[in-house]
C-alpha positions in Angstrom: 121.4 77.4 105.5 124.4 75.5 106.9 126.0 76.3 110.2 129.4 76.9 108.7 128.0 79.5 106.3 126.8 81.7 109.2 130.1 81.5 111.2 132.1 84.6 111.4 135.8 84.9 112.0 136.5 86.0 115.5 140.0 87.5 116.1 141.9 88.4 119.3 141.7 92.1 118.4 143.1 94.5 120.9 143.9 91.6 123.3 146.4 90.2 121.0 149.8 90.5 122.8 151.4 91.8 119.6 149.1 94.9 119.6 150.0 95.6 123.3 153.7 95.2 122.8 153.6 97.2 119.5 151.6 100.0 121.1 154.0 100.3 124.1 157.1 100.3 121.8 155.4 102.9 119.6 154.5 105.2 122.5 158.1 105.0 123.9 159.4 105.6 120.4 157.4 108.7 120.1 158.6 110.0 123.4 162.3 109.3 122.7 162.0 110.7 119.1 160.5 113.9 120.5 163.2 114.1 123.1 165.9 113.5 120.5 164.6 116.3 118.3 163.9 118.9 121.0 166.0 117.8 124.0 169.7 118.2 124.7 171.5 115.5 122.7 174.5 115.4 125.1 176.9 114.4 122.4 179.9 114.2 124.8 178.2 111.3 126.7 177.1 109.3 123.6 180.1 109.6 121.3 178.7 112.2 118.9 175.4 110.3 118.4 171.9 111.5 119.2 171.0 108.3 121.2 167.5 109.4 122.0 166.6 110.1 118.4 168.1 106.9 117.0 166.6 104.7 119.8 163.2 106.4 119.3 163.3 105.8 115.5 164.2 102.1 116.2 161.3 101.8 118.6 158.9 103.4 116.2 160.0 100.9 113.5 159.8 97.9 115.9 156.4 99.0 117.3 155.0 99.5 113.8 156.3 96.1 112.7 154.5 94.4 115.7 151.2 96.3 114.9 151.5 95.5 111.1 152.2 91.8 111.9 149.1 91.6 114.1 147.0 93.3 111.4 148.3 91.1 108.5 148.1 87.8 110.4 145.5 88.0 113.1 145.0 85.2 115.6 141.7 83.5 115.0 140.0 82.6 118.3 138.1 79.2 118.0 134.4 79.3 118.8 133.3 77.9 122.1 132.1 74.4 121.8 130.6 72.3 124.5 132.5 69.2 125.3 130.8 65.9 124.5 131.2 64.5 127.9 129.1 61.6 129.2 127.6 62.7 132.4 127.6 59.2 133.8 131.4 58.7 133.6 133.7 59.9 136.4 
């Protein structure tokens, strides 16, 4: 059996920065969306716009896009290979 047939793809997984950024955006989006729905919208300060709700929805979409991007195009981590270095050279 060849060596290439037994190799498995190794991806960055949870350590992919897109997952971390997407997760943070998603968590903040949930918090702002909940505050926009249940909190005081303070329309007089925001020009008759529920800023928390709309910012929360935008963060949910942005966080979801990052997570979806990381799932659809994962970063493949190269396998560790020993360098072919001549031990006699400086």
